[in-house]
C-alpha positions in Angstrom: 90.0 87.3 119.3 90.6 83.6 119.8 93.3 81.6 121.5 95.3 79.2 119.3 98.3 77.0 119.9 101.6 78.8 119.6 102.7 78.4 116.0 105.7 76.1 115.2 109.0 77.7 115.7 111.5 77.8 112.9 114.1 77.8 111.5 117.7 77.4 110.7 118.9 77.6 107.1 121.7 75.4 106.1 123.3 74.0 102.8 121.6 71.0 101.2 122.8 67.5 101.8 121.8 64.5 99.5 120.2 62.9 102.6 117.6 65.8 102.5 116.1 64.8 99.2 113.3 62.5 100.5 112.1 65.2 102.9 112.3 67.8 100.2 110.2 65.7 97.9 107.5 65.0 100.6 107.3 68.7 101.2 107.0 69.4 97.4 104.0 67.0 97.2 102.3 68.7 100.2 102.9 72.1 98.8 101.6 71.2 95.4 98.3 70.0 96.9 98.0 73.2 98.9 98.8 75.4 96.0 96.5 73.6 93.6 99.2 72.5 91.2 97.7 70.9 88.1 99.4 67.6 87.4 98.6 67.9 83.7 100.1 71.4 83.5 102.7 72.5 80.9 103.9 75.3 83.2 104.0 73.7 86.6 104.6 70.1 87.7 104.8 67.7 90.7 108.2 66.2 90.1 109.2 62.6 90.9 112.0 62.1 93.4 114.4 61.5 90.5 113.2 64.6 88.6 113.7 66.7 91.8 117.2 65.4 92.1 117.9 66.3 88.4 116.3 69.8 88.8 118.9 70.7 91.5 121.5 70.9 88.7 119.4 72.8 86.2 120.4 76.3 84.9 124.1 76.0 85.8 123.4 75.2 89.5 125.7 73.3 91.7 123.8 71.4 94.5 126.7 71.6 96.8 126.6 75.4 96.9 123.3 76.6 95.4 120.7 74.6 97.3 119.5 75.4 100.8 117.0 73.9 103.3 115.1 75.3 106.2 114.9 73.1 109.2 112.6 73.2 112.2 115.0 73.6 115.1 112.9 71.4 117.4 111.8 68.5 115.2 114.7 68.8 112.7 112.2 68.3 109.9 112.7 70.0 106.6 110.1 72.7 106.3 111.4 74.5 103.3 114.0 74.6 100.6 115.3 76.7 97.7 117.8 76.7 94.9 119.3 79.2 92.5 120.4 79.0 88.9 121.3 81.5 86.1 121.4 82.0 82.4 122.1 84.8 79.9 119.4 86.1 77.6 119.6 87.3 74.0 120.2 90.9 75.0 123.0 89.9 77.4 121.0 90.2 80.6 122.1 87.8 83.3 118.9 86.3 84.9 119.5 84.7 88.3 116.5 82.5 89.0 115.5 81.2 92.5 112.9 78.6 93.2 111.7 77.1 96.5 108.9 75.7 98.6 107.8 76.2 102.2 105.7 73.7 104.0 102.1 75.1 104.1 101.9 74.6 107.9 104.9 76.8 108.3 104.0 79.7 106.1 103.5 83.1 107.5 106.2 82.7 110.2 109.2 84.2 108.3 110.6 81.0 106.8 109.9 82.2 103.2 111.6 85.5 103.8 114.6 83.9 105.4 115.0 81.5 102.5 114.6 84.4 100.0 117.3 86.4 101.7 119.6 83.4 101.7 119.1 82.7 98.0 119.5 86.4 97.1 122.8 86.4 99.1 124.1 83.4 97.2 123.0 84.9 93.9 125.0 88.0 94.6 128.1 85.9 95.2 127.6 84.1 91.8 126.8 87.4 90.1 130.1 88.9 91.3 131.9 86.4 89.0 130.1 87.6 85.9 130.9 90.7 83.8 129.5 94.0 85.2 128.8 95.5 81.7 125.6 93.6 81.3 122.3 94.0 83.2 121.7 91.6 86.1 118.3 90.7 87.6 116.7 88.4 90.1 114.1 86.1 88.6 111.2 84.1 90.1 108.0 82.3 89.0 104.7 81.9 90.6 101.2 80.9 89.4 98.0 82.8 90.3 97.2 80.1 92.8 100.5 80.6 94.7 99.2 83.6 96.5 101.6 83.5 99.4 104.6 83.4 97.1 103.3 86.2 94.9 102.7 88.4 98.0 106.2 87.6 99.4 107.9 88.5 96.1 105.9 91.6 95.4 106.5 92.9 98.9 110.2 92.4 98.3 110.1 94.6 95.2 109.7 92.0 92.4 107.5 93.1 89.5 105.6 90.9 87.0 107.4 91.3 83.7 105.2 89.0 81.7 102.7 86.2 82.2 101.8 83.0 80.5 98.4 81.4 80.3 97.8 77.7 80.0 95.1 76.6 77.6 93.3 73.3 76.9 91.7 71.9 73.8 89.2 69.0 73.6 86.9 69.8 70.6 88.4 67.5 68.0 85.4 67.4 65.7 85.9 71.1 64.9 89.3 70.4 63.2 87.9 68.9 60.0 86.5 72.3 59.0 89.9 73.9 58.7 91.1 74.2 55.1 94.6 73.4 53.9 96.4 76.4 52.5 97.8 76.2 49.0 101.3 76.5 47.8 103.2 74.6 50.5 104.7 71.2 51.0 104.0 69.6 54.4 106.5 67.1 55.7 108.9 66.7 58.7 112.5 67.7 58.2 114.6 65.0 56.6 118.2 66.1 57.4 120.0 67.7 60.3 120.3 70.9 58.2 116.5 71.0 57.7 116.0 70.6 61.5 118.4 73.5 62.0 116.3 75.6 59.7 113.2 75.0 61.9 115.2 75.9 65.0 116.6 79.1 63.4 113.1 80.2 62.4 111.9 79.7 66.0 114.8 81.9 67.2 114.0 84.6 64.6 110.3 84.7 65.2 110.7 85.2 69.0 113.8 87.5 68.8 113.3 90.5 71.0 110.5 89.1 73.0 110.7 88.6 76.8 112.9 85.7 77.7 114.1 85.0 74.2 117.4 83.1 74.0 120.1 83.4 71.3 120.8 80.8 68.7 123.5 78.5 70.0 124.7 75.0 69.2 123.8 73.9 72.8 120.3 75.4 72.3 119.9 73.5 69.1 120.8 70.2 70.6 118.4 70.7 73.5 115.7 71.6 71.0 116.3 68.2 69.2 116.3 66.3 72.5 113.0 67.9 73.6 111.4 67.0 70.3 112.8 63.6 69.4 109.7 62.3 67.7 109.8 63.6 64.1 106.2 62.4 63.4 105.1 65.2 65.6 106.9 67.8 63.6 104.4 69.5 61.3 106.4 71.7 59.0 105.4 73.8 56.0 108.0 74.3 53.2 108.1 76.8 50.5 110.9 75.3 48.4 113.9 75.2 50.7 112.5 77.7 53.1 110.6 76.9 56.3 107.3 78.8 56.2 106.0 77.6 59.6 105.8 74.7 61.9 104.1 73.2 64.9 105.9 70.7 67.2 104.4 68.7 70.0 105.0 65.9 72.6 102.8 63.1 73.7 102.5 61.1 76.9 99.9 59.0 78.5 98.0 61.9 80.2 98.0 64.6 77.5 99.4 65.9 74.3 101.4 69.2 74.5 101.8 71.6 71.7 105.2 73.0 72.6 106.5 75.1 69.6 104.5 77.1 67.2 105.9 79.7 64.7 105.0 81.1 61.3 107.5 83.3 59.4 106.3 86.9 59.1 106.2 86.8 55.3 103.8 83.8 55.3 101.3 85.0 57.9 97.5 85.6 57.3 97.2 82.7 54.9 95.7 80.2 57.3 99.0 78.4 57.7 99.3 78.4 61.5 95.8 77.2 62.0 96.2 74.3 59.5 99.5 73.2 61.1 97.9 73.3 64.5 95.0 71.3 63.4 97.1 68.6 61.8 99.4 68.4 64.8 96.4 68.1 67.2 94.9 65.3 65.0 98.2 63.4 65.3 98.2 63.7 69.0 94.5 62.6 69.2 95.4 59.6 67.0 97.9 58.6 69.7 95.1 58.5 72.3 95.5 62.0 73.7 92.0 63.3 74.5 93.4 66.4 76.2 95.7 68.9 74.4 97.5 71.5 76.4 99.8 74.5 75.6 100.9 77.8 77.1 101.4 81.2 75.5 101.9 84.8 76.4 98.9 86.1 78.3 98.8 89.4 76.4 98.7 87.7 73.0 102.1 88.8 71.7 102.8 87.3 68.2 99.1 86.6 67.9 99.4 83.2 69.6 96.6 83.5 72.1 94.2 84.8 69.5 94.9 81.9 67.2 94.4 79.3 69.9 91.2 80.9 71.1 89.9 81.0 67.5 90.5 77.2 67.4 88.6 76.5 70.6 91.3 76.5 73.2 90.1 77.7 76.6 92.3 79.5 79.3 93.0 77.6 82.5 95.5 79.4 84.7 98.1 82.2 84.5 101.6 81.9 85.7 103.8 85.0 86.2 107.5 85.7 85.6 108.8 88.2 88.2 112.0 90.1 88.2 113.9 92.6 90.4 117.1 94.4 89.4 120.1 92.9 91.2 121.7 96.3 91.8 119.0 98.6 93.1 119.6 102.2 94.0 120.3 102.4 97.7 118.6 104.8 100.1 121.1 106.7 102.1 119.9 106.3 105.7 121.4 109.8 106.5 118.9 111.3 104.1 116.0 109.8 106.1 114.7 111.9 108.9 112.4 110.4 111.5 110.4 112.5 113.8 106.9 113.5 115.1 104.4 114.2 112.4 103.7 118.0 112.0 100.2 119.5 111.7 101.0 120.6 108.1 101.8 116.9 107.2 98.5 115.4 108.3 97.0 115.2 104.8 100.2 113.8 103.4 100.1 111.2 106.2 96.6 110.2 105.4 97.4 109.9 101.7 100.5 107.7 102.5 98.5 105.5 104.8 95.7 105.0 102.3 98.2 104.3 99.5 100.4 101.9 101.3 97.5 99.9 102.8 95.8 99.7 99.3 99.0 98.5 97.7 99.3 95.8 100.4 95.7 94.6 100.6 93.6 96.3 98.0 93.7 93.5 95.5 92.2 91.1 98.1 89.4 93.3 99.3 86.0 94.2 98.0 86.2 97.9 96.7 83.3 98.9 99.0 85.0 97.3 102.1 88.4 98.9 101.1 86.9 102.4 100.8 85.2 101.9 104.2 88.4 100.7 105.9 90.4 103.7 104.5 87.8 106.2 105.7 87.5 104.7 109.2 91.2 103.9 109.8 93.4 105.9 107.4 91.7 109.1 106.6 92.5 112.7 107.7 89.6 112.5 110.1 91.0 109.3 111.6 94.4 110.8 112.2 92.9 114.1 113.6 90.9 111.9 116.0 93.7 109.7 117.2 96.7 112.1 117.2 96.2 113.0 120.9 95.7 109.4 122.2 98.7 107.9 120.3 102.1 108.8 119.1 102.6 109.2 115.3 106.1 109.4 113.9 107.0 109.7 110.2 110.0 109.1 108.0 110.9 111.9 105.6 113.0 111.2 102.6 113.9 113.8 99.9 111.2 116.2 101.1 108.3 113.7 101.2 106.8 111.3 103.7 108.2 107.8 103.1 106.7 105.9 106.0 105.0 106.2 109.4 104.5 104.4 112.7 101.7 104.8 115.2 101.9 103.4 118.8 100.5 103.9 122.3 98.5 102.1 124.9 97.4 98.5 124.2 94.0 98.4 122.5 94.1 94.7 121.5 91.5 92.6 123.1 91.8 89.0 124.4 95.3 89.4 125.9 96.3 90.1 129.4 98.1 93.4 129.0 99.0 95.7 131.8 98.5 99.5 131.7 102.2 100.0 131.4 102.4 97.8 128.3 102.5 99.4 124.8 101.2 98.5 121.4 102.9 99.3 118.1 99.7 99.7 116.0 101.2 100.4 112.6 104.4 100.5 110.7 104.0 101.2 107.0 106.5 102.3 104.3 105.7 103.7 100.9 105.6 100.7 98.5 108.1 102.4 96.1 110.7 102.6 98.9 110.4 99.0 100.2 113.8 97.4 100.9 115.6 100.6 101.7 115.7 100.2 105.4 113.1 102.8 106.3 110.9 100.3 108.1 113.9 99.4 110.3 114.5 103.1 111.0 110.9 103.6 112.1 111.1 100.5 114.3 114.3 101.8 115.9 112.8 105.1 116.6 109.6 103.6 118.0 111.4 101.2 120.4 113.8 104.0 121.5 110.9 106.2 122.6 111.2 106.2 126.4 107.4 105.5 126.7 107.9 102.3 124.7 111.4 101.4 126.0 110.1 101.4 129.6 107.1 99.1 128.9 107.4 95.6 130.3 105.7 94.2 127.2 105.3 95.5 123.7 102.6 94.1 121.4 101.8 94.3 117.7 99.7 92.4 115.2 100.6 91.4 111.7 98.9 89.4 108.9 100.1 85.8 109.1 101.1 85.8 105.4 103.1 89.0 105.6 106.4 87.1 105.9 108.8 90.1 105.3 107.2 92.0 108.3 107.2 88.9 110.5 110.9 88.3 109.8 111.7 91.9 110.6 109.8 91.8 113.9 111.5 88.6 114.9 114.8 90.2 114.5 113.7 92.7 117.1 112.8 90.0 119.5 109.1 89.8 119.0 107.6 86.3 119.2 104.2 84.8 118.6 102.0 85.2 121.6 99.6 82.4 120.6 96.7 84.8 120.2 95.3 85.7 116.8 92.8 88.2 115.4 90.4 86.6 112.9 88.9 88.5 110.0 87.7 88.1 106.4 89.9 88.9 103.4 88.3 88.7 100.0 85.4 86.9 101.7 87.7 84.2 103.1 88.9 83.6 106.7 92.2 85.2 107.5 94.2 85.8 110.6 96.5 88.4 112.2 99.2 87.1 114.5 99.6 88.9 117.9 103.3 89.2 118.6 104.9 90.3 121.8 108.3 91.3 122.9 109.2 91.0 126.6 111.9 93.5 127.5 114.0 90.8 129.2 114.1 88.8 126.0 114.6 91.6 123.5 117.4 90.9 121.0 120.1 93.0 119.5 119.0 94.9 116.4 
């Protein structure tokens, strides 16, 4: 245990004002450095001030109602922001995207969770104006280096629906060995109608894949705007038919291969590899020594396999996450909270091991995880501690859905009195997160006369577990200034020690 300064106190969430943009941009730059954003990436970016302003109106967003900022109540600094937007996919699904940033110095204190809840609330308002006969879903993006964002989203019930991998090419000498396939004419489109044929093939090839968009006039015009340089359109023609194409963009830092498609009836003839080689050569002739692209991580449509065969190497994965907008609600009257029974001890140990593994297993060495489960979440552990602590469980539809364990204070390094109490654990089955069971367990714990009469109540929580921190703050817990340091995946990590003084406890 070590003493640390009390973490900064946030936040109030309020609507965006144009005067906020400079602070938002400064925050974006700091966050990008912390999250290891690649400035050459085709999937993530560090926007200029002007680009950030423009992004606030993307995906049907209105900055006056769809953008929010988190402000430090003491300093009035902007410490986070978020925006929403939406679109409708090929199958009719309404996707409500939310994006945001939290200042790295303020992460792990509930700001991310508060912003997420604000954005979700606004999304529900927007979604109410759309037809109810189509699926509706929350959407969010996070790269593999944005660990805090991934944790926050997954703990809130978001699931990865597909992932994209960014790839890089620099081996230009290898391109000369690729042979030109016979029977095709290679040239850019010459008329608006020929450009439309390229666009329509792109829509056809990716129809039915995750995130596919329908053919629209607006989509066609955006396609042309994004690829205005026809000299970077490598198109193969079989008479009047488009057999395949590769489109790209060039700037001073890199060349980006942005669109690749081969009609199914023309595949396995070396066409895609030839078009790729010719396009990359054109980019290299313009001075681009680095070529980037991104594709489906799982290799749908055969893209990743093609690129790897040409010498592209994988750099980083970015994930697309979604959560249904209208989830089945847990009826709180069906949840029964009470003391654990002797015949439930094995089920309790199974729940404890499962919920802990879901939360932290990916970040732990398998040997360390197994040891931790045996020492702190096994049947032997609960048999050993059941008489020295109180264990309550939440039962839902005949099964254990969560548990809490509390008793005398065992934390070290704090000045706790014998009458104080510690809430050691509150866990809910991962599949039931967001259903209010955690709150019911907290209500029951704090209502226990042994806890309710305690002058001070303590608990500890991982500093990156923003959903839990936000919940505890609603009950009046605050950072004590003490932390518990430990190693997670071989790297230093910290638990915050939070305390609730009975005179300061808030309404629930």
